[in-house]
N, C-alpha and C positions, 0 to 999 in steps of 0.2 A: 393140409389145405393151404394154398398160397393166399396171403392177405394182400390186397391191392389198396394202396393209400392214395387218395385224391387230394391234391393241394390246389386251392383256388388262388388266382393272382390277387395281390393286395389292391384295394381301391386306390386310385390316384387321388391323394388328398393334398390340399394347399394348406400348409401349416401357418397359422398366424404368428406374428412377431411375439417372441417370448424372451424373457431375461432371466437367467439363472446364474447368480453370482457375478462372475466377470465374463460371461458368455452370452452373446445375443444371437438368436436364430430367427430367421424370417424367410419368406419366399420372395424372391426378387420379382421385378416387374415383368420379366419374360418367363418366369416359372422355375428358375434355378433355386436350389436350396442353399442358403447363404448362412455362414457362421462367422461372427466377428468375435475374436478372442482378445481380451485385454490382459495386459500385465500391468497392474496398477495397485497402489495402496488406497485409492479412493473407493468409495462405495458407489456402484453403478445404480442408477434409477432410470425409470422409463423416461423421465424428463430430459435425460441426456440426448435422446433420440427423437428426431422429427421425421415422420414419414409423410407421404402424400395423402394418407388417411390416418385415422386414429390408431394409436398403438394397440395391437392385438386384434384389429379388424381382420375378418376372414378375407382371403383374396390376396393376390400379388400386391406388393408394395414397393415403392421407390424410397430408399433411405436418402433423405435430402440433407439432413444436418446431424452431425455429431458434435455436441457442445460440451466441452470439458472445462469451461471457465468457472463453473459454480463451486468447485472444491479445489483448494491449493494442493491437495494430495494427489491430484492428477499429474503433478510435475514428475518428469522422467518416466512417464507411462509409455507403453508400446501397444499397438493394436495390429492384428493380422487378420485378414479376410480370407476365408476358404470357401470354395464354391463346388457344389455337386450339381452337374448339369442334369436338368430334368425338365419335363413339360415343354420340350422344344426350345429351351433357353440356349444361350450362346456360351455358357460356361464361365461367364464373367459377372461381376457385380459392380455397378457404377455407384459412386457416392458423390453427392452434390458438394458438401462443404464440411470440412473439419475445422472447428473453431477452438483453438487452444491458445488464444491470445493471452500473452503474459505467462505462458507455461512452456517449458522446454519438453520436447518429446524425444523419445529414443527412436524406435523403429515403427514405421507406418508402411504396411504391406497391403496393397489392394490389387487383386487381379481384375482390373477393370478401369474405367475412366474416373478420374477425380477432377471435379470442377475447380476446387479452391481449397487452400489450407492456410490458416494463420496460426503461427506458433512462435514461441521464444519469449524468454523473460528479459529483464533489463540488463542482465549480465552478458554483454556481447561477446565476451571471451569464451563462453561455453556454447556448444551447438544448440541452436533453436530446434533443429531436427537432426538427429544423427543419421537416420536412413529414411528416405522416402522412395519407395519402390512401387510403381504403379504401371498398369498397362498403357495408360494414356492420360494426358492432361488436357482438359478442355475439348475433347473430341465430341462430346454430346452437347456442347454449348451450355446454355442456362436451363436446358430442359430438366436436368436432374436436380435443379434448385427451384423448380416450379416456375421457371421463366423470370425470376427475379434474381437479386444478388449480383455477383460479378464473377469474372474469371481471373481476378487478381489475387495472387497469394503473397503473403508477407511473412518472412521468417526473420525474426530478430536474432542476432548472433549468426553463427555459421550454419551451413547446411553441409554436413560431412559428405553424404552420398545422395545423389539424385539419380535414380534409375527409372527410365521410361521405356517400356518394351516397344511400343509402337511409335508414337510421336506426340508432339505438343502442338495443339491447334488453337490459336487465338488466346491461349492462356498466358498470363504474365506472372513470372516468378521473381519476386524482389527479395534479395537476401541481404541482411544488415551487415554481414561481414564476409567471411570466406566461403567458397564452395571448393571442397577438397576434390570431389570427383563428380562429373556429370556424364551420364551415358544415355543416349537416346537411340533407340533402334530404328526409328524412321526419321521423319523430317520435323523441323521446327518451322511451323507455318504461321505467318502473320495474316492479319485480316484488315478490316476497315478501321478498327479503333487504334488510336495511338498506343504504342508499346504492346500491342497484342502479339502473341506468339513470340515472346522474348524472355530472356534470362538476364537478370541484372544483379551483379554482386558488388556491394560497396567496398569490399576488400578484394582478395585475390581469387583467381580460379586456377587451381593447381593442374587439373587435367579435365579435358572435355572431349567427348567422342560423340559425333552425331552421324549415324550411318546413312541417313537420308541427306538432307541439305538444310541450309538456312534459306527459307523462302519468304521474301518480303511480301507485304500486302499494300493496300492503299493508305493505311495508317502510318504516320511517322514512327520511325524506330521499330516497326513491326518485323517479325521474323529475324531477329538479331540477338547476338550475345554481347553483353557489356560487362567490363570489369573496370572499376575505378581504381584498382590496384594493378597487379601484374597477372599475366597469364603464363602458366607453365607450358603445357603442350595441348594443342587442339588438333583434332582430326575430323574433317568433314568429308563424308563419303561421296556425296553427289555434287555439291557445289554451293556457292554463294550466289543467290539470284535476287537481285534488287527489283523493286517494283515502283509504283507511283509514289509511295511514301518516302519522305526524306529519311536517310539512314536506314532504309529497309533492306533486309537480306544482307546484313553485314556483321563483321566481327570487330569490336572496338575495345581498346584498352588504354587507360591513362598511364599505365606503367609499362614495363618491358614485356615482350613476348619471347619465350624461349624457342618454341617450335610450333609452326603452323603448317598443317598438311591439308590441302584441299584436293581431293582426288578427281574432281570434275572441273567445271568452269567457274570463273568469277565474272558475273554479268551485271552490268548496271541497268537501271530502269529510268523512268521519268523523274523520280525523286532525286534531289541532290544527295550526294554521298551514298547512294544506294549501291548494293553489290560491292562493298568496300571492305578491305582489311586496313584498319587504322590503329596505329600505336603512337602515343605521345612520347614514347621513349624508343629504345633500341629493340631490334628483333634479331635473334641469333640465326634462325633458319626458317625459310618459307619455301614450301613446295606446292606448286599448282600443277595438277595432272592434266588439265585441259587448257582452254584459252582464257585470257583476260579480255573482256569485250565491254567497251564503253557504251553507255546508254544515251538517252536524250537529256538526262539531267546533268548539271555540273558536278564534277568530281565523282562521277558514277563509274563503276566497273574499274577498280584499280587497287593499288596498294599505296598507303601513305604512312610513313614513319618519320618521327622527329629525331630519332637516333640512328646509329649505324646499323645496317643490315649485313650480317656477316656473309650469309649465303642465300641467294634467291634462285630458285629453279622453276622455270615455267616450261612445261613440256610442249605446250601448244604455242599460240601466237598472242601478241598484244595487238588489239584492234581498236582503233579510235572510234569515238561516237560522235554525236551531233552537237555536243556542248563543250565548254571549256574544261580541260583536264579530265575528260572522260576517256577511259582506256589509257590510263597513265600509271606507271610505277614511279612514285615520287618518294625518294629516300633522302631525307634532309640531313642525315648524319654521315652520308657516304655509304659505300658498299665495298666488300672485298671481292666477291665473285657473283656474277649474274650469268645464268645460262638460259637461253631462249631456244627451245627445240623447234619452233616454227619461225614466223616472221614478225616484224613490226610493221603494221599497216595503219597509216594515218587516216583520220576521218574528216568530217566537216568542221568539227570543233577545234579550237586552238589547244595546243600543248597536249599531244598524245604521244605515247611511246615510253621513254625512260628519261626521268629528270633527277639528277643527283646533286645534292649540295654537299660539297666535300670531295673526297677522293674516291674514284672507282678504279680498283686495282685491275680487275679482269672482267671482260665482257665477251661472251660467245653467243653468236646468233647463227643458227644453222641455216635459216632461210634468208629472206630478203629484208631490206629496210626500205619502205615505200612511203613517201609523203602523200598527204591528202590536200584538201582545199583549205584547211585551217592553218593558221600561223603556227610554226613549230610542231606541226602534226607529223606523226611517224618519224620522230627524231630521237636522237640520243644527246642529251644536253647535260654536261657536267659543269657546275658552277661553284665558285668558292663560297665557303661558309666559315666556320671556325678553323677549317683546314683548307689549303688551296684546292681549287676545283680541277684536279688533274686526272686525266684518263690514262691509265697505265697501258693496257693492251686491249684491243678490240678486234674480234674476228667475225666477219660476215661471210657466210657460206654461199650466198646468192648475190643479188644485185643491191646497189644503193641507188634509189631513184627518187628524184624530187617530184613534187606535185604542184598544184596551182597556188598553194599557200606560201607566204613568206617563210623562208628558212625551213620549209618542209623537206623531209628526207635529209636531215642535217645530222652529222656526227661532229660534236665539238667538245673540247675540254678547255674551259676558259683560262685555266692556269697552265696549260700544256698538255701534250699528247705524247705518249711513248711510241706505240706502234699500232697501226691500223692496217688490217689486211682484208681485202674484198676479193672473193673468188671470182665473181662475175664482173658486171659493168658498173661504172658510176655514171649516172645519166641525169642531166639537169631537167628541170621542169619549167612551168610557166611562172612560178614565183621567184622573186629575187632571192638569191642564195639557196635555191632549192637543189637538192642532190649535191651536197657539199661536205667535204672533210676540212675542218678549219679550227685553228686555235689562235687567239690573240698573242700567245707566247710561242714557245718552241714546239715543233713537231719533229720527233726523231726519225720516224720511218713510216712510209706509206707504200703498200704494195697492192696493186689492182691487177687481177688476172686478165680482165677484159679491157674494154675501151673506157676512157673518160670522155664523155660526150656532152657538149653544151646543149642547153635547152633555150626556150624563149626568154627566160628571165635572166637579168644581169647577175653575173657571178654564179650561174647555175652550171652543174657539172664541173666542179671546181675543187682543187686541192690547194690549201694555203696555210700559211703561218704568219702571224704578226712578228714573231721572232725568227729564229733560224729554222729553216726547213732542212732536215737531214736528207736521207736517200729516198727518192720517189721512183718507184718502178711501176710502169703501166703497160697495158697491151697496146694502146693507141691513144692519141690525144686529138679529139675532133671538135672543132668549134661549132657553135650553134647560132641561133638568131640573136640571142642576148649578148649585150656588151660584156666582154671578158668572160664569156662562157667557154667551156672546154679549155680551162686554163689552169696553170700552176704558178703559185706565187710564194715568195719567201721574203718577208719584211726584213729579216736579219741575215739574208743570204741563203743560198741553196747549196748543199754539198754535192748531190748527184741527182740527175734526172735521166732515167733509163727508159726509153720507149721501145718496146720490142717490135712494134709495127711502125705505123706512120703518124706524122703530125699533119693535120689539115685544118686550114682556117674555115670558118663558117661565114655567114652573112653578117653577123654582128661585129661591131668594132672591137678590135683586139681579141677576137675569138680564135681558139686554137693557138694559145699564147703562153709563153713562159716568161716570167718577170721576177728578177731578184733585185731587192733594194740594197743589196751589198754584193758579194761575189758569188758567181755561179761556178762551182768547181768543175763539174763535168756534165756535158750533154751528150748522150749516146742514143742514136736513133737507128733501129734495125732495118728500116725500109726508107721511105721518102719523107721529105717535108714539102708540102704543097700548099701554096696560097693562090690567090687570083690577083689580077691587075687591080681590082677594086678593094679586095680584102686580103691583104698580105698576111703571111704568117710571121709573127714577131718573136724574137728571143732577145730580151733586154736584161742588162745587169749593170747596176750603178757602179760597182767596184771591179768590173772586169770579169772575164771568162777564162777558166783554166784550160779546158780542152773541149773541142767539138768533134764528134765522130759520127758521121752520117753514112750508113752503108749503101744507101741508094742515091737518088737524085734530090736536088733542092731547087724549087721553082717558086718565084714570087715570094721571097722571104727576106727578112732583115735580121742580121745578128748585130746588135748595137750595144757595145760596151761603153759605159759612161752615161747611160740613159735611164731615166725613170719614166716608164711608158714612152710617150713620144718626146719627152722633154730632155734635151742635152744638159747634164748637170755636173759631170766629172771629166776633166780633161786628162787626168793622171791615171790612166787605166791601161791594161794590157789584155790581149787575147793570146792564149798559148797556142797549142797545136790544133789546127783545123784540118780535118780529113773528110773529104766528100768522095764516096766510092764511085759515083757515076757523074752525071752532068750537074753543072751549076748554072741555072738560067734565071736572069732578071733578079739577082739576089745580091744584097750588099753585105759586106763584112767590114765593120766599122769599129774603131777603137779611139775614143776621145776626140772625135771630129763631128762637126755639125754641118748641115746643108743650109747655108745662109740664104739662098734664094729659092728654096723649096722646089728645085728642079732635078733632084736626084744627086747621087754621089758620083765620084770619079770625074769631076770637072773642076774648072778654075775657081768656083766659089766655095769649094770645101775649105773649112777653116777649123783650127783647133778650138775646142770649147773654151769659152772665156774663163779666167780664174786659174790658169795653169801655173805650175811651178817649173823648176828646172828639170823635173822628171818628164821624160818624153813618153807619150802614148805609143804603144807598139803592138804589132801583130807578129808573133814569133814565126809561124809558118802556115802556109795554106797548100794543101795537096788535093788536086781534083783528078779523079780517075778518068773522067770522060772529057767533055768539052765545056767551055765557058762561053756564054752568050748573054746578050741583053734582049731588047725587043726592037722590032723594026719601027722606024718613025722617029719623031722628035722626043720631047721629054716623056718620062724621066730618063736619066742616065744612071749607070750603075758602076760600083767600084769596090775595090779592096783598098781601104784607106785608113791611115794613121799617120803619126809623125815619123814612125819608123816601121817599115815592112821588111822583115829580114829575109824570108824565103818564100817563093811561090813556085809550085810545080804543077804543070798541066799535062795529063796523060803520060806521066813519067818524065817529062822534059822540063828542066828548070828554066824559069824566066830570068834573063840577065838583069840583075839589080846592082846598083852601086852601094858599097858599104857606107853606113852612116845614115843619120836621120835627115830628112828633108831633101835628099838627093835624087829621088825618083818621082818626078812629078808628071802626072798624066801619061804614064807608060802604057802604050797600046799592047795588047796581048795577041800573039799570033793565033790565028784560027777564029777570032771573033768576027763573025760575018755581019753583025748589025752595026758595028762601029761605035757602040755606046757603052763599052765596058773597059775600064782602065784601072791600073794600079796607081795610087796617088799618095805620095808622102807630103803632108802639108808642113808648113813652117811653124 
């Protein structure tokens, strides 16, 4: 006969808290069965544990406090929590507060939220906690502590490893010395209280990984990581997001940083220095996977280092904000290599973009550089510090455009520039010096694939050097409404200017203008030079011009050797070979001669600029492929004039000139229908 056995299910029972040697068991507030196992030399008593009800009461309980301060034998203890999910629980166990003040702990493992821990003895060279491994810090707020207490943890000495599975919310962890390893699976989130959602190490942080992000709150320094020593490597998965609190959502170090990787954005908020990477020393490597975006607060959304930054990579853009130095990469020790995968875009606040103190060896910007309404917004500014403020090479894949702000959309190296290339256009803006490439010292080479176009502001759409300007190659040079806009300037001379298209004056004074305060070696123009009767196109050079080669026509222009802007200053100059491919209309070619009566050149009041020596000013040769003409009517008159004009050829036919200086005065040119264009050698 078959025997049938009936087994009835066990009754669901809630086990009260019980202590057996070094093991505590209890039923958690949501019904899970919890075991806390200690490795300790101390004797555990019920007084170590504080629940939300009396120890041993029937029913679920919240473990609020584990107090290990009563017995010095708790030193070097470990505790591990295990959970068996039951009664609809979540499989975790939250603990409010572990108080091990004055005692070093080894390993603390809690599969749940921990509100607070205090640990560590007076010997700061030893770990206050060797391992703290929790599911969350501060996630349940003060509820697990009965609504009282705090979310501030203090670890005297080092914290060797801090592992947080999910995230840190409003909790503040203060470590008296080093953090060897920090790993957070979610975000570090700040709140309304100062320092909430923050990690602070008095010493160094060797390695930190936050898979979520650093998220600031309204409290100052909330949602941030601080090291008063150095930081080895930091990886932030989502981004640095500042908020209303000062220094919220940021990464700060008093010492050097080896490697910083932010896979998302760096964004400023309303608070000053919010959304900021800040080192008081050098940084070897910074990688930003998204954008740097300035906020409404000063110094928000950016990078600030006091030492050299070896390599900075920003895959997105740098975008200025509404306050000063918001959306700014400021490297006060210089930088070797900066790569921007997007653009630099200025905002309403002053000083956004890139600001380097010292040398910047290489800068690559895939997109545009665009100025905003703030001064120096959307700019690249390299200034001297302990080392000269020299910009080595800069490559801009799009346009360089000025904005409404003073010096917005500016690229400058105050101690000199090696090479700047702009694939697109250089366009001036409404601000003075907006949309400009300039150095007070030498600039070796500038190449612009598109046009250099002046804007409404003075010196906007401008390429210049206070020292010698090397080779400048542009697609076109177009003046704007601003004075000296759409212009090229060399304070120490210009080696070469190559304009693939045309030069055109604008409505501003000296717009569409080339000016050399020493010698201009070569001017080559692939198409035309075109001014107007009221706004002529000017090419001036204090110490003469080596060669002029214009493939198209020249109309309403002046080539003035021995001139500083409109002022005649040097009589002892020469112009070499001048070649005009097509027509020469209402244009002066002048070397060392001034117009004394302001009625134009090529007439009897032409005179050598005062202060000359025995050296004669001269024009070596002028060749015009088309016709030469002036304008109908009276003043002004036009001419090719110097103390010596060696050769002139019109449409392949040489003009008969007498050998020697001062022998060909007021020579009429065959084919000039207006009667106001002459060759004139002055005494």
